[in-house]
N, C-alpha and C positions, 0 to 999 in steps of 0.2 A: 740246694742253697745252704749257706752257713747260717745257723740259727743258734743264739744263746739258749741254753737249756737242753740242748741235744748233744749227744756224743758225736763227734765228727773228727775226721782226719784232715789236717791242713796240708799234708804232704803233696797231694796232686795239685792243689791250688798254688802252693809255693813253687813247685817245679814248673807249672805252666807259666806263672808270672815271671819267674827268673828267665825262662827260655824266651818268652816274648819280649822281655826287656823293658817294656813300656813304663809302667808305674814303678817297677822295682828299681830301675836305673835312676829315676828322678828321686825316689825316696832315699836310696842308699848313698847317692852321690851329692845331693843338695847340701847337707850339713857340712860335709868335708870340703866342698867347693867354696862354701861361704866363709868358713873360719879355719880350715885346714884340718887334716886328719889327726894331727897331734892334739887337738882339742875336742875330739868327738869320741864318745863311747856308746856302747849299747848294752842294755840290761836284758837278760833273758831269765825266765823262770820255767825251765823245761818240765819239771815234775810238780810244780805248784799251780793248782788250778786258779783261774781268774774268773770270778763270778760263777756262772754255770757252764763255762766253756771247758770242755774236756777233749783230749786228743785220743783217738783210737790207739795210736802207736807213737807216743811222745819221743821215744828213743830214736826211732828212724826219722821222724819229722825234724827234730832239733839237730841230729847228726848231719842231715842234709843242709839245714840252714847254716850251721856253723861252718860247714865246708864252703858254702858260698860266701859267708862273711869273711872267711880267711883270705879271700881274694880282694877284699876292699881295704881302704886306708882308714883304719881306726886306731885310736890310742889304746883302747882297752875294751874288754868284754867283761861285764859283771854278771856272774851267775848267782841267782838266788836259789837257796836250798828250799825244799818243800817244808811246809809247816805241818807239824803233827796234828794241828787243829783241823786240817782239811784232808783227811786220808782219801785216796782214790784206789780202790781195791785192785783194779787192773793195771795200775802203773808199776813200773819196775821198782824194786827196792834198792837198787844200786845207789851208791854214794854219788850224787850228781856232780859234785865237784871233781871227783876222780874220773868218773865216766866221761863227762863232757869236757872237763878242764884239760885233759890230755889231748883233746882234739883242737883246742883253741890255739891259734898261732900268735895272737895278740897278748899283751899283758893281761893277766887274769885277776879279777877282784872277786873274792868269795863273800857272799852276803847271807844273812838271816840266821838268827838263833845263836850267835856266838857270844861267849863270855871270854874273859881273859885267858883262861886255861884252854878252852877249845879253839880259840883263835891262834894261840901259840902252837898248839898241836897241828892245826891245819897248815900254818906257814911252814912248819918243819917237814911236811910231806913234800914241799918243793914245787907244788903245782900252782897254787895261788901266790901272787906277789904281794897282795894287799888284802886285808879283811876290812869290810865296811860294816858299820854298826848303824842301824836305824832306830828301832824302838829303844834300845839301851841308851843311845845318845839323846833321844828326846827326854828321857827321865833323868839323865845325868849329863847336864851341859858341860861338866868338867870331867868327862869320862877319862881322858888321858891321864889327868892328875890322879884320879881315883885308882886307875890301874897301876900307875907308878907307886902309889903309897899303899897298895893292897887295901884300900878303904872300902867300906860297905857301899852298896849301890842303892839308889832310890828305886823303888818298884814302879814300873809304868802303870798308869791308870788309863786303860784303854777307852773308858767311857769319855774321857776328856781329850783324847789325842787328835781326832780328825774332825773337828767341827763342834758346834754347840755353843756353850757360854764362854765366859772369860777364863775359866780354868783350863789348865793344860800348858802346852808349849813353854811358856816363860816363867812359870811359878814353881818349878821344882827347885829345892834348896841346893845351893852350892856347898862344898865341903867346909869352907871357912865362913859360912854365913851364920 
């Protein structure tokens, strides 16, 4: 069985589910049938652990999954880079955007840990079409303007980001405030 807190490989389960077609077909085709593939994307984080869930072989697992996703009607695939805050010793050290991004046949969005300089460098590689910013955007609601003006950035306060009191989300200062 698949249990959080244990190391496990999802590859056999994915292969079985894809070949049986039952839940996989409903899951993968329902959003595109409802609104059209041009409005649907999927976000993957191949080398970034979620909770206590780890893969025995994430490279093979996500290579297989991306191969199957390439056959579906999606607008984009967003790949989230691993966080240095959550190292997994047995995971590959490859650049996941290069490794997996070259396999993706949809428009590719790269995510996680980018600043202006690293985002520009990533786009120049020609693999990702877009860079998405999460944490940096939370702390800088005017991020595009800050990038344009080479302005300093507000530092995110993780303690207020995802729940708790009234602080967070809407009280970071704007440039012209």
